[in-house]
PASEBA-1860 file (N, C-alpha, C; in nm, 3 decimals):
! residues 308
1> MEKRTFGR> 0.610/1.686/0.674/0.535/1.566/0.657/0.517/1.490/0.788 ~ 0.379/1.466/0.818/0.354/1.386/0.942/0.406/1.256/0.940 ~ 0.460/1.211/1.055/0.510/1.075/1.068/0.423/1.000/1.176 ~ 0.407/0.872/1.155/0.338/0.784/1.249/0.434/0.668/1.282 ~ 0.411/0.621/1.413/0.494/0.507/1.453/0.438/0.377/1.388 ~ 0.523/0.307/1.326/0.482/0.199/1.234/0.465/0.062/1.318 ~ 0.358/0.070/1.403/0.327/-0.043/1.481/0.443/-0.081/1.573 ~ 0.459/-0.202/1.598/0.569/-0.243/1.694/0.709/-0.253/1.634
9> TGLSVSVL> 0.716/-0.213/1.502/0.850/-0.201/1.445/0.927/-0.091/1.504 ~ 0.859/0.009/1.560/0.921/0.126/1.612/0.971/0.221/1.511 ~ 0.964/0.193/1.385/1.002/0.280/1.277/0.902/0.396/1.267 ~ 0.957/0.510/1.231/0.874/0.632/1.205/0.855/0.644/1.059 ~ 0.730/0.645/1.015/0.708/0.648/0.867/0.619/0.767/0.829 ~ 0.637/0.821/0.717/0.556/0.931/0.664/0.412/0.884/0.632 ~ 0.316/0.965/0.655/0.178/0.929/0.622/0.158/0.899/0.477 ~ 0.241/0.953/0.384/0.245/0.920/0.246/0.369/0.830/0.225
17> GFGGAPIG> 0.345/0.724/0.142/0.451/0.641/0.095/0.441/0.638/-0.057 ~ 0.551/0.583/-0.115/0.547/0.569/-0.267/0.535/0.423/-0.303 ~ 0.444/0.402/-0.393/0.428/0.261/-0.440/0.498/0.245/-0.573 ~ 0.582/0.141/-0.589/0.667/0.124/-0.712/0.606/0.045/-0.824 ~ 0.473/0.010/-0.813/0.420/-0.068/-0.928/0.422/0.006/-1.059 ~ 0.377/0.138/-1.069/0.374/0.198/-1.190/0.512/0.211/-1.258 ~ 0.618/0.228/-1.182/0.746/0.248/-1.251/0.797/0.110/-1.305 ~ 0.734/0.000/-1.264/0.761/-0.129/-1.324/0.670/-0.161/-1.442
25> YLKTDRDR> 0.539/-0.172/-1.404/0.440/-0.215/-1.503/0.429/-0.113/-1.622 ~ 0.444/0.020/-1.596/0.426/0.119/-1.698/0.564/0.154/-1.762 ~ 0.671/0.086/-1.718/0.795/0.107/-1.774/0.832/0.252/-1.782 ~ 0.817/0.316/-1.668/0.844/0.462/-1.659/0.988/0.495/-1.682 ~ 1.017/0.604/-1.754/1.145/0.648/-1.789/1.235/0.667/-1.669 ~ 1.356/0.630/-1.669/1.443/0.630/-1.553/1.464/0.775/-1.498 ~ 1.473/0.877/-1.587/1.484/1.011/-1.539/1.365/1.060/-1.466 ~ 1.247/1.013/-1.520/1.120/1.054/-1.452/1.107/0.988/-1.311
33> VSTILNFL> 1.161/0.866/-1.298/1.159/0.795/-1.176/1.255/0.871/-1.077 ~ 1.372/0.905/-1.129/1.459/0.982/-1.047/1.402/1.109/-0.994 ~ 1.337/1.180/-1.084/1.279/1.306/-1.045/1.172/1.294/-0.931 ~ 1.078/1.192/-0.953/0.967/1.176/-0.854/1.021/1.123/-0.726 ~ 1.109/1.027/-0.722/1.155/0.975/-0.599/1.242/1.074/-0.523 ~ 1.327/1.144/-0.585/1.399/1.249/-0.513/1.318/1.361/-0.470 ~ 1.220/1.394/-0.554/1.113/1.502/-0.509/1.050/1.458/-0.380 ~ 1.010/1.331/-0.371/0.932/1.287/-0.256/1.019/1.281/-0.128
41> LDRGVNLI> 1.142/1.225/-0.153/1.231/1.217/-0.032/1.259/1.360/0.019 ~ 1.279/1.460/-0.078/1.312/1.596/-0.030/1.192/1.655/0.051 ~ 1.079/1.606/0.027/0.968/1.658/0.096/0.917/1.574/0.210 ~ 0.995/1.481/0.254/0.973/1.410/0.377/0.906/1.276/0.366 ~ 0.877/1.232/0.241/0.822/1.097/0.223/0.932/0.995/0.241 ~ 0.917/0.907/0.332/1.031/0.821/0.374/0.997/0.671/0.369 ~ 0.887/0.634/0.298/0.858/0.497/0.275/0.846/0.464/0.130 ~ 0.924/0.371/0.088/0.925/0.324/-0.053/0.882/0.180/-0.068
49> DTAASYPG> 0.782/0.154/-0.136/0.719/0.019/-0.148/0.737/-0.035/-0.286 ~ 0.785/-0.158/-0.304/0.802/-0.219/-0.430/0.774/-0.369/-0.425 ~ 0.808/-0.444/-0.523/0.789/-0.588/-0.515/0.884/-0.654/-0.613 ~ 0.913/-0.783/-0.590/1.000/-0.852/-0.687/0.928/-0.874/-0.814 ~ 0.791/-0.875/-0.817/0.722/-0.904/-0.940/0.695/-0.775/-1.020 ~ 0.731/-0.651/-0.969/0.719/-0.542/-1.049/0.836/-0.526/-1.144 ~ 0.817/-0.540/-1.275/0.933/-0.553/-1.362/1.028/-0.429/-1.359 ~ 1.152/-0.450/-1.320/1.247/-0.339/-1.319/1.241/-0.244/-1.204
57> SEEVIAET> 1.133/-0.252/-1.122/1.108/-0.154/-1.014/1.223/-0.147/-0.914 ~ 1.262/-0.266/-0.868/1.369/-0.273/-0.761/1.494/-0.208/-0.815 ~ 1.533/-0.249/-0.938/1.655/-0.197/-0.998/1.656/-0.039/-1.012 ~ 1.550/0.012/-1.061/1.550/0.163/-1.084/1.540/0.234/-0.954 ~ 1.483/0.176/-0.853/1.481/0.236/-0.717/1.627/0.253/-0.667 ~ 1.699/0.143/-0.684/1.839/0.136/-0.643/1.928/0.241/-0.717 ~ 1.901/0.247/-0.855/1.983/0.331/-0.932/1.954/0.483/-0.910 ~ 1.835/0.515/-0.872/1.795/0.650/-0.862/1.804/0.707/-0.718
65> IGHRRDQF> 1.782/0.624/-0.616/1.788/0.684/-0.478/1.872/0.585/-0.391 ~ 1.937/0.494/-0.444/2.027/0.408/-0.357/2.126/0.480/-0.285 ~ 2.177/0.592/-0.328/2.272/0.681/-0.253/2.208/0.741/-0.132 ~ 2.071/0.735/-0.122/1.995/0.790/-0.010/1.931/0.687/0.081 ~ 1.983/0.568/0.071/1.918/0.453/0.138/1.892/0.473/0.286 ~ 1.974/0.549/0.351/1.945/0.567/0.500/1.835/0.663/0.526 ~ 1.778/0.725/0.422/1.668/0.819/0.442/1.529/0.763/0.423 ~ 1.520/0.638/0.394/1.379/0.583/0.374/1.366/0.434/0.423
73> VLVSKCGQ> 1.246/0.398/0.455/1.208/0.270/0.493/1.182/0.194/0.365 ~ 1.245/0.080/0.341/1.234/0.005/0.216/1.149/-0.119/0.232 ~ 1.038/-0.128/0.148/0.952/-0.246/0.161/0.949/-0.311/0.030 ~ 0.958/-0.446/0.029/0.933/-0.520/-0.101/0.852/-0.640/-0.068 ~ 0.816/-0.721/-0.171/0.723/-0.827/-0.156/0.778/-0.948/-0.237 ~ 0.737/-1.064/-0.190/0.785/-1.189/-0.250/0.684/-1.303/-0.237 ~ 0.720/-1.418/-0.288/0.649/-1.542/-0.271/0.609/-1.612/-0.396 ~ 0.595/-1.543/-0.501/0.562/-1.607/-0.632/0.677/-1.609/-0.729
81> KVEGVSGE> 0.671/-1.699/-0.827/0.780/-1.713/-0.920/0.810/-1.586/-0.997 ~ 0.938/-1.551/-0.998/0.983/-1.439/-1.068/1.108/-1.486/-1.147 ~ 1.155/-1.407/-1.239/1.276/-1.438/-1.316/1.396/-1.455/-1.222 ~ 1.468/-1.571/-1.247/1.587/-1.595/-1.176/1.571/-1.675/-1.045 ~ 1.449/-1.719/-1.010/1.440/-1.808/-0.897/1.358/-1.930/-0.938 ~ 1.366/-2.038/-0.859/1.306/-2.164/-0.894/1.243/-2.221/-0.770 ~ 1.133/-2.301/-0.795/1.065/-2.365/-0.687/0.919/-2.338/-0.698 ~ 0.841/-2.382/-0.609/0.693/-2.367/-0.609/0.657/-2.236/-0.539
89> DWSPQIIA> 0.551/-2.170/-0.588/0.505/-2.051/-0.520/0.487/-2.070/-0.377 ~ 0.531/-1.975/-0.297/0.513/-1.975/-0.149/0.599/-2.072/-0.075 ~ 0.690/-2.143/-0.151/0.779/-2.236/-0.083/0.894/-2.159/-0.016 ~ 0.952/-2.227/0.089/1.069/-2.161/0.154/1.176/-2.135/0.051 ~ 1.198/-2.226/-0.045/1.300/-2.207/-0.149/1.276/-2.076/-0.226 ~ 1.151/-2.058/-0.283/1.118/-1.936/-0.360/1.144/-1.815/-0.274 ~ 1.096/-1.816/-0.146/1.106/-1.699/-0.060/1.253/-1.657/-0.033 ~ 1.333/-1.763/0.005/1.475/-1.737/0.038/1.549/-1.685/-0.077
97> QTVDRSLK> 1.523/-1.738/-0.206/1.584/-1.695/-0.323/1.544/-1.549/-0.357 ~ 1.414/-1.528/-0.340/1.368/-1.392/-0.377/1.420/-1.289/-0.283 ~ 1.426/-1.312/-0.158/1.494/-1.215/-0.058/1.634/-1.184/-0.111 ~ 1.709/-1.285/-0.141/1.848/-1.251/-0.190/1.850/-1.180/-0.320 ~ 1.754/-1.213/-0.409/1.741/-1.147/-0.536/1.712/-0.996/-0.514 ~ 1.619/-0.971/-0.421/1.579/-0.834/-0.398/1.697/-0.751/-0.332 ~ 1.772/-0.805/-0.239/1.884/-0.744/-0.187/1.983/-0.704/-0.297 ~ 2.002/-0.789/-0.382/2.102/-0.770/-0.495/2.052/-0.661/-0.590
105> RLKTDRLD> 1.917/-0.667/-0.624/1.859/-0.568/-0.716/1.842/-0.430/-0.660 ~ 1.815/-0.429/-0.531/1.809/-0.300/-0.460/1.936/-0.252/-0.407 ~ 2.041/-0.324/-0.426/2.180/-0.291/-0.390/2.184/-0.240/-0.238 ~ 2.132/-0.326/-0.157/2.127/-0.289/-0.013/2.161/-0.415/0.073 ~ 2.198/-0.390/0.194/2.238/-0.507/0.279/2.120/-0.548/0.363 ~ 2.007/-0.474/0.356/1.892/-0.518/0.439/1.764/-0.458/0.379 ~ 1.653/-0.525/0.390/1.521/-0.481/0.358/1.457/-0.452/0.487 ~ 1.400/-0.333/0.504/1.328/-0.305/0.628/1.213/-0.389/0.653
113> VMLLHSCK> 1.137/-0.415/0.541/1.013/-0.506/0.550/1.013/-0.583/0.423 ~ 0.983/-0.717/0.433/0.953/-0.799/0.319/0.814/-0.860/0.350 ~ 0.720/-0.847/0.252/0.589/-0.894/0.262/0.566/-1.014/0.169 ~ 0.488/-1.107/0.223/0.429/-1.212/0.136/0.327/-1.148/0.045 ~ 0.338/-1.171/-0.084/0.263/-1.091/-0.178/0.132/-1.157/-0.213 ~ 0.029/-1.137/-0.132/-0.109/-1.174/-0.157/-0.131/-1.331/-0.170 ~ -0.070/-1.401/-0.082/-0.099/-1.551/-0.089/-0.238/-1.565/-0.017 ~ -0.296/-1.685/-0.039/-0.422/-1.716/0.012/-0.413/-1.756/0.167
121> LEVLEKGD> -0.528/-1.755/0.229/-0.530/-1.785/0.377/-0.469/-1.920/0.403 ~ -0.500/-2.018/0.325/-0.446/-2.149/0.354/-0.295/-2.158/0.347 ~ -0.235/-2.071/0.272/-0.085/-2.067/0.264/-0.033/-2.015/0.403 ~ -0.102/-1.906/0.445/-0.060/-1.855/0.577/-0.080/-1.955/0.690 ~ -0.190/-2.022/0.686/-0.224/-2.128/0.791/-0.124/-2.242/0.789 ~ -0.075/-2.271/0.675/0.027/-2.384/0.666/0.149/-2.346/0.738 ~ 0.196/-2.222/0.730/0.306/-2.173/0.814/0.436/-2.175/0.751 ~ 0.460/-2.240/0.637/0.601/-2.249/0.587/0.647/-2.118/0.532
129> AVAALAKA> 0.558/-2.047/0.461/0.593/-1.920/0.404/0.636/-1.818/0.509 ~ 0.551/-1.810/0.615/0.586/-1.708/0.715/0.716/-1.748/0.790 ~ 0.737/-1.884/0.808/0.857/-1.933/0.876/0.983/-1.892/0.786 ~ 0.964/-1.898/0.658/1.073/-1.869/0.563/1.116/-1.717/0.579 ~ 1.013/-1.630/0.596/1.041/-1.487/0.613/1.106/-1.464/0.748 ~ 1.058/-1.535/0.847/1.117/-1.525/0.988/1.263/-1.568/0.986 ~ 1.294/-1.676/0.905/1.437/-1.710/0.895/1.521/-1.615/0.830 ~ 1.472/-1.542/0.726/1.543/-1.433/0.664/1.560/-1.317/0.766
137> RDAGKIRF> 1.464/-1.297/0.846/1.467/-1.185/0.947/1.579/-1.230/1.046 ~ 1.580/-1.348/1.097/1.674/-1.392/1.193/1.814/-1.389/1.140 ~ 1.827/-1.402/1.006/1.963/-1.400/0.937/2.010/-1.257/0.919 ~ 1.923/-1.158/0.947/1.959/-1.021/0.926/1.934/-0.968/0.788 ~ 1.874/-1.043/0.696/1.849/-0.994/0.563/1.727/-0.902/0.555 ~ 1.629/-0.925/0.643/1.520/-0.833/0.651/1.504/-0.794/0.800 ~ 1.444/-0.678/0.820/1.422/-0.635/0.958/1.286/-0.690/1.020 ~ 1.185/-0.682/0.928/1.051/-0.723/0.967/0.978/-0.803/0.854
145> AGYSGDND> 0.902/-0.903/0.898/0.824/-0.984/0.811/0.685/-0.934/0.803 ~ 0.621/-0.945/0.688/0.482/-0.895/0.676/0.406/-0.968/0.572 ~ 0.282/-0.913/0.547/0.190/-0.974/0.457/0.114/-0.865/0.381 ~ 0.092/-0.883/0.248/0.012/-0.796/0.169/-0.105/-0.870/0.119 ~ -0.226/-0.822/0.149/-0.348/-0.885/0.104/-0.475/-0.826/0.164 ~ -0.580/-0.890/0.155/-0.710/-0.838/0.202/-0.794/-0.944/0.270 ~ -0.908/-0.898/0.320/-1.015/-0.979/0.372/-0.972/-1.067/0.483 ~ -1.014/-1.194/0.488/-0.993/-1.283/0.603/-0.840/-1.309/0.611
153> AVAYAATL> -0.770/-1.316/0.498/-0.622/-1.357/0.505/-0.545/-1.241/0.576 ~ -0.575/-1.120/0.551/-0.494/-1.011/0.615/-0.525/-1.004/0.762 ~ -0.654/-1.025/0.795/-0.696/-1.020/0.931/-0.628/-1.131/1.013 ~ -0.614/-1.254/0.948/-0.545/-1.360/1.014/-0.400/-1.330/1.021 ~ -0.339/-1.276/0.918/-0.197/-1.253/0.917/-0.162/-1.159/1.031 ~ -0.246/-1.059/1.065/-0.214/-0.968/1.165/-0.212/-1.019/1.305 ~ -0.253/-1.148/1.319/-0.253/-1.211/1.449/-0.127/-1.295/1.472 ~ -0.052/-1.314/1.370/0.069/-1.405/1.374/0.183/-1.328/1.439
161> PDIAVVET> 0.249/-1.395/1.533/0.357/-1.330/1.601/0.478/-1.284/1.511 ~ 0.493/-1.353/1.406/0.609/-1.313/1.312/0.570/-1.202/1.218 ~ 0.446/-1.173/1.208/0.403/-1.071/1.111/0.390/-0.936/1.188 ~ 0.480/-0.844/1.145/0.485/-0.711/1.207/0.421/-0.602/1.126 ~ 0.400/-0.632/0.993/0.346/-0.526/0.907/0.247/-0.596/0.806 ~ 0.138/-0.525/0.775/0.050/-0.570/0.674/0.024/-0.455/0.573 ~ 0.000/-0.492/0.450/-0.041/-0.391/0.351/-0.181/-0.444/0.298 ~ -0.269/-0.342/0.292/-0.414/-0.377/0.255/-0.480/-0.261/0.191
169> SVSIADQV> -0.596/-0.294/0.128/-0.677/-0.191/0.059/-0.763/-0.114/0.161 ~ -0.747/0.016/0.159/-0.831/0.106/0.238/-0.861/0.233/0.159 ~ -0.986/0.253/0.129/-1.024/0.370/0.052/-1.174/0.398/0.067 ~ -1.217/0.506/0.008/-1.359/0.539/0.015/-1.442/0.430/-0.058 ~ -1.381/0.357/-0.153/-1.457/0.250/-0.226/-1.412/0.111/-0.183 ~ -1.339/0.096/-0.084/-1.285/-0.035/-0.036/-1.270/-0.028/0.116 ~ -1.376/-0.055/0.185/-1.380/-0.031/0.335/-1.389/-0.153/0.414 ~ -1.396/-0.268/0.365/-1.414/-0.392/0.444/-1.302/-0.411/0.545
177> NLATLLPV> -1.185/-0.377/0.509/-1.071/-0.401/0.599/-1.069/-0.304/0.724 ~ -1.145/-0.195/0.710/-1.157/-0.106/0.825/-1.216/-0.177/0.946 ~ -1.310/-0.257/0.920/-1.379/-0.334/1.031/-1.315/-0.465/1.066 ~ -1.266/-0.530/0.964/-1.207/-0.668/0.986/-1.064/-0.666/1.036 ~ -0.985/-0.579/0.978/-0.840/-0.575/1.002/-0.800/-0.478/1.107 ~ -0.842/-0.349/1.102/-0.781/-0.249/1.184/-0.793/-0.270/1.336 ~ -0.901/-0.324/1.386/-0.907/-0.354/1.527/-0.798/-0.467/1.564 ~ -0.780/-0.557/1.472/-0.684/-0.664/1.502/-0.540/-0.605/1.497
185> AREHKVGV> -0.518/-0.521/1.396/-0.385/-0.461/1.387/-0.355/-0.378/1.512 ~ -0.446/-0.302/1.557/-0.433/-0.224/1.672/-0.399/-0.312/1.799 ~ -0.478/-0.420/1.809/-0.449/-0.507/1.928/-0.312/-0.566/1.921 ~ -0.264/-0.605/1.807/-0.134/-0.672/1.796/-0.024/-0.578/1.756 ~ -0.050/-0.453/1.753/0.050/-0.346/1.725/0.119/-0.372/1.593 ~ 0.037/-0.400/1.491/0.093/-0.433/1.360/0.099/-0.298/1.277 ~ 0.210/-0.276/1.204/0.213/-0.162/1.110/0.121/-0.190/0.992 ~ 0.053/-0.079/0.955/-0.045/-0.092/0.845/-0.013/0.006/0.734
193> LAKRPIAN> -0.001/-0.049/0.610/0.015/0.029/0.486/-0.116/0.019/0.407 ~ -0.164/0.134/0.368/-0.290/0.134/0.283/-0.252/0.141/0.143 ~ -0.286/0.041/0.058/-0.271/0.054/-0.088/-0.393/0.108/-0.151 ~ -0.371/0.166/-0.265/-0.477/0.226/-0.354/-0.567/0.321/-0.260 ~ -0.507/0.411/-0.183/-0.579/0.498/-0.091/-0.682/0.595/-0.152 ~ -0.655/0.625/-0.280/-0.757/0.714/-0.342/-0.832/0.638/-0.449 ~ -0.846/0.504/-0.429/-0.941/0.427/-0.500/-0.925/0.437/-0.650 ~ -0.798/0.451/-0.696/-0.774/0.462/-0.835/-0.865/0.564/-0.906
201> AAWKDVSQ> -0.879/0.680/-0.837/-0.957/0.791/-0.897/-1.094/0.743/-0.940 ~ -1.168/0.675/-0.854/-1.294/0.613/-0.898/-1.397/0.712/-0.948 ~ -1.380/0.842/-0.921/-1.473/0.941/-0.961/-1.457/0.973/-1.114 ~ -1.352/0.925/-1.175/-1.326/0.946/-1.316/-1.405/0.838/-1.399 ~ -1.435/0.872/-1.524/-1.483/0.769/-1.618/-1.377/0.669/-1.640 ~ -1.415/0.546/-1.655/-1.315/0.432/-1.666/-1.239/0.451/-1.789 ~ -1.288/0.516/-1.894/-1.223/0.534/-2.017/-1.098/0.627/-1.997 ~ -1.101/0.702/-1.896/-0.984/0.790/-1.864/-0.870/0.720/-1.800
209> QKGLYQNY> -0.892/0.598/-1.749/-0.783/0.518/-1.677/-0.696/0.451/-1.773 ~ -0.568/0.443/-1.737/-0.467/0.384/-1.817/-0.432/0.236/-1.778 ~ -0.406/0.153/-1.877/-0.351/0.026/-1.857/-0.400/-0.064/-1.749 ~ -0.315/-0.101/-1.662/-0.352/-0.193/-1.555/-0.448/-0.132/-1.460 ~ -0.452/-0.001/-1.451/-0.536/0.065/-1.355/-0.687/0.048/-1.388 ~ -0.719/0.024/-1.510/-0.856/-0.003/-1.543/-0.914/-0.130/-1.471 ~ -0.826/-0.224/-1.441/-0.876/-0.348/-1.375/-0.929/-0.316/-1.234 ~ -0.858/-0.222/-1.166/-0.910/-0.182/-1.032/-1.009/-0.067/-1.035
217> AKPYTERL> -0.991/0.017/-1.135/-1.074/0.134/-1.144/-1.225/0.101/-1.171 ~ -1.247/0.005/-1.251/-1.388/-0.029/-1.292/-1.471/-0.063/-1.170 ~ -1.436/-0.164/-1.084/-1.516/-0.194/-0.974/-1.527/-0.080/-0.872 ~ -1.417/-0.006/-0.858/-1.427/0.111/-0.765/-1.516/0.219/-0.814 ~ -1.518/0.244/-0.947/-1.602/0.339/-1.006/-1.746/0.299/-0.989 ~ -1.776/0.169/-1.011/-1.913/0.120/-1.000/-1.956/0.133/-0.856 ~ -1.870/0.112/-0.754/-1.902/0.120/-0.613/-1.937/0.264/-0.583 ~ -1.851/0.357/-0.625/-1.870/0.502/-0.583/-2.003/0.555/-0.645
225> QKMDLTPA> -2.029/0.500/-0.767/-2.163/0.541/-0.831/-2.277/0.497/-0.745 ~ -2.270/0.372/-0.698/-2.377/0.315/-0.622/-2.391/0.380/-0.479 ~ -2.274/0.435/-0.434/-2.276/0.508/-0.305/-2.359/0.640/-0.316 ~ -2.370/0.686/-0.440/-2.451/0.808/-0.461/-2.413/0.922/-0.370 ~ -2.287/0.956/-0.379/-2.230/1.055/-0.286/-2.149/1.153/-0.371 ~ -2.165/1.283/-0.333/-2.089/1.391/-0.405/-2.010/1.465/-0.294 ~ -1.902/1.535/-0.344/-1.827/1.620/-0.252/-1.915/1.719/-0.181 ~ -2.020/1.774/-0.254/-2.101/1.877/-0.193/-2.182/1.809/-0.072
233> DLGFTGPP> -2.215/1.682/-0.083/-2.288/1.616/0.022/-2.208/1.614/0.152 ~ -2.073/1.622/0.128/-1.981/1.616/0.243/-1.930/1.758/0.291 ~ -1.985/1.855/0.229/-1.943/1.990/0.268/-1.831/2.045/0.185 ~ -1.786/1.983/0.073/-1.683/2.033/-0.003/-1.741/2.093/-0.133 ~ -1.719/2.218/-0.154/-1.799/2.292/-0.253/-1.723/2.326/-0.385 ~ -1.593/2.284/-0.392/-1.516/2.304/-0.510/-1.551/2.204/-0.618 ~ -1.485/2.219/-0.734/-1.507/2.123/-0.849/-1.481/1.975/-0.801 ~ -1.574/1.886/-0.830/-1.554/1.749/-0.780/-1.423/1.688/-0.818
241> EEEWPRIA> -1.371/1.717/-0.937/-1.245/1.653/-0.983/-1.126/1.706/-0.891 ~ -1.144/1.817/-0.829/-1.045/1.859/-0.726/-1.069/1.819/-0.588 ~ -1.196/1.812/-0.550/-1.228/1.778/-0.420/-1.220/1.630/-0.384 ~ -1.249/1.550/-0.486/-1.249/1.395/-0.452/-1.109/1.348/-0.409 ~ -1.003/1.389/-0.486/-0.871/1.337/-0.438/-0.843/1.381/-0.294 ~ -0.877/1.503/-0.250/-0.858/1.552/-0.119/-0.940/1.469/-0.014 ~ -1.063/1.445/-0.051/-1.156/1.371/0.040/-1.102/1.231/0.052 ~ -1.069/1.163/-0.066/-1.029/1.025/-0.059/-0.908/1.005/0.024
249> LRFTLSFP> -0.799/1.077/0.004/-0.677/1.055/0.075/-0.699/1.087/0.226 ~ -0.765/1.194/0.251/-0.788/1.230/0.391/-0.875/1.127/0.467 ~ -0.971/1.066/0.390/-1.046/0.956/0.454/-0.965/0.843/0.495 ~ -0.877/0.799/0.403/-0.788/0.685/0.434/-0.695/0.723/0.559 ~ -0.652/0.846/0.565/-0.560/0.877/0.673/-0.638/0.923/0.801 ~ -0.763/0.919/0.792/-0.844/0.949/0.913/-0.841/0.837/1.022 ~ -0.790/0.719/0.987/-0.785/0.608/1.077/-0.640/0.601/1.130 ~ -0.625/0.620/1.259/-0.488/0.620/1.317/-0.416/0.488/1.307
257> EVHSAIIG> -0.492/0.379/1.283/-0.421/0.246/1.261/-0.350/0.243/1.127 ~ -0.387/0.322/1.033/-0.320/0.333/0.908/-0.202/0.426/0.922 ~ -0.081/0.370/0.901/0.039/0.442/0.929/0.091/0.516/0.806 ~ 0.067/0.458/0.690/0.113/0.520/0.566/0.027/0.478/0.451 ~ -0.010/0.578/0.365/-0.096/0.553/0.247/-0.001/0.559/0.129 ~ -0.006/0.455/0.044/0.092/0.446/-0.063/0.037/0.504/-0.196 ~ 0.102/0.611/-0.247/0.058/0.665/-0.372/0.158/0.618/-0.488 ~ 0.102/0.603/-0.602/0.187/0.552/-0.709/0.215/0.650/-0.825
265> TTNPTNAQ> 0.175/0.774/-0.801/0.191/0.874/-0.910/0.341/0.899/-0.945 ~ 0.364/0.920/-1.068/0.502/0.956/-1.116/0.501/1.101/-1.169 ~ 0.394/1.173/-1.133/0.383/1.317/-1.177/0.406/1.406/-1.050 ~ 0.510/1.482/-1.052/0.542/1.567/-0.936/0.430/1.661/-0.893 ~ 0.358/1.710/-0.991/0.245/1.801/-0.963/0.137/1.729/-0.876 ~ 0.108/1.610/-0.917/0.000/1.526/-0.852/0.057/1.490/-0.712 ~ 0.188/1.456/-0.706/0.254/1.420/-0.580/0.246/1.537/-0.481 ~ 0.276/1.656/-0.536/0.266/1.775/-0.449/0.120/1.791/-0.394
273> RNIEHAAE> 0.026/1.774/-0.476/-0.117/1.785/-0.433/-0.149/1.691/-0.319 ~ -0.098/1.560/-0.338/-0.117/1.468/-0.234/-0.056/1.503/-0.105 ~ 0.066/1.560/-0.112/0.134/1.610/0.008/0.053/1.715/0.078 ~ -0.006/1.810/-0.005/-0.086/1.911/0.054/-0.218/1.861/0.118 ~ -0.281/1.769/0.052/-0.400/1.705/0.100/-0.376/1.638/0.233 ~ -0.262/1.562/0.239/-0.228/1.486/0.366/-0.207/1.585/0.475 ~ -0.145/1.700/0.437/-0.115/1.799/0.543/-0.235/1.861/0.604 ~ -0.356/1.850/0.538/-0.476/1.907/0.594/-0.529/1.818/0.705
281> GPLDPDVV> -0.479/1.698/0.719/-0.518/1.614/0.831/-0.640/1.534/0.805 ~ -0.685/1.456/0.908/-0.805/1.370/0.888/-0.928/1.451/0.858 ~ -1.022/1.383/0.803/-1.150/1.443/0.780/-1.227/1.461/0.914 ~ -1.320/1.547/0.916/-1.406/1.561/1.036/-1.475/1.427/1.059 ~ -1.491/1.384/1.180/-1.555/1.253/1.207/-1.691/1.239/1.142 ~ -1.767/1.353/1.143/-1.904/1.343/1.079/-1.896/1.308/0.927 ~ -1.795/1.358/0.865/-1.769/1.336/0.726/-1.730/1.188/0.698 ~ -1.645/1.145/0.784/-1.603/1.000/0.780/-1.725/0.913/0.797
289> AKIRAAFQ> -1.809/0.945/0.895/-1.935/0.869/0.924/-2.026/0.866/0.796 ~ -2.040/0.981/0.733/-2.125/0.982/0.612/-2.072/0.892/0.498 ~ -1.938/0.889/0.488/-1.886/0.807/0.381/-1.896/0.660/0.415 ~ -1.880/0.629/0.541/-1.898/0.492/0.591/-2.042/0.448/0.573 ~ -2.139/0.536/0.601/-2.277/0.504/0.593/-2.313/0.487/0.445 ~ -2.265/0.564/0.360/-2.289/0.550/0.218/-2.248/0.418/0.163 ~ -2.125/0.375/0.206/-2.076/0.244/0.159/-2.155/0.130/0.215 ~ -2.198/0.135/0.334/-2.280/0.034/0.397/-2.418/0.027/0.335
297> HADPVGAW> -2.476/0.144/0.304/-2.611/0.153/0.238/-2.602/0.091/0.104 ~ -2.493/0.120/0.028/-2.479/0.071/-0.111/-2.447/-0.084/-0.112 ~ -2.395/-0.136/-0.005/-2.365/-0.279/0.005/-2.418/-0.332/0.133 ~ -2.547/-0.343/0.153/-2.602/-0.390/0.280/-2.571/-0.531/0.322 ~ -2.537/-0.617/0.225/-2.512/-0.749/0.260/-2.357/-0.786/0.273 ~ -2.283/-0.686/0.252/-2.137/-0.699/0.266/-2.071/-0.775/0.154 ~ -2.115/-0.757/0.038/-2.059/-0.837/-0.081/-1.934/-0.776/-0.131 ~ -1.913/-0.651/-0.097/-1.789/-0.579/-0.157/-1.666/-0.613/-0.076
305> AGLT> -1.595/-0.719/-0.119/-1.473/-0.756/-0.054/-1.353/-0.666/-0.087 ~ -1.257/-0.667/-0.013/-1.136/-0.593/-0.048/-1.075/-0.645/-0.174 ~ -1.036/-0.556/-0.264/-0.970/-0.603/-0.388/-0.822/-0.629/-0.364 ~ -0.780/-0.748/-0.384/-0.650/-0.785/-0.365/-0.557/-0.731/-0.474
END
């Protein structure tokens, strides 16, 4: 598994990471979680991403791979009200309590990264939330502070001295952050995690999507349809349902500023395919250019913002 240096954190992270939202929101069976997480760790995936707001996700990660804690970079998110904490969203009180809650639920003495979970730009500009994370970092509870979000907010966050990591949307159907964030992240040596790197399988009919994924799949599906692009147009001649996942993941990983792309599958077969696709390396620059051009042609006025 290819590793990339995670910005100025100095950590080495696999180009594929695991996102813990599905194991929370979809109430995935514990044995299935254990199977997928240990499968990924065994194959070199060393970044695990979760959040305080993903129901049960932190706990089951601790239960299933806590004994392998030194083998992965652990990322969680905070800032909004969750069970067991009190205070106003984005307040120092909420953030401090949630950091402690996550440490307890993850059964660890430190979080490698704690991200503010999609707060608005004005919250970042106020400074209290970022300062609260910096305080937790200085106390040794987290190693690095970061921000998860999109558009102007994530581009601003990447300029802040206390923000070492950002998580944002990067995919064939979500490209705005390529232009607005990545140059800033490169300048400030910020680690970048790409969420939804395969655009929630936007090539599928929305009726095939499950549960919460329909919320993101629908706009991505509409965008990809308007882009009027097929795998064959890009030189991939296999069945579209097989080629699109390969194209999508490799597109996201074609940008060196993206250090890890977070996949959320709990199916080992799909996970193995993602590992194989990632191993093929970045797309040819001409293919990347065609995908970028199709996106820009379909959205000439720049109305397609990053989906938070």
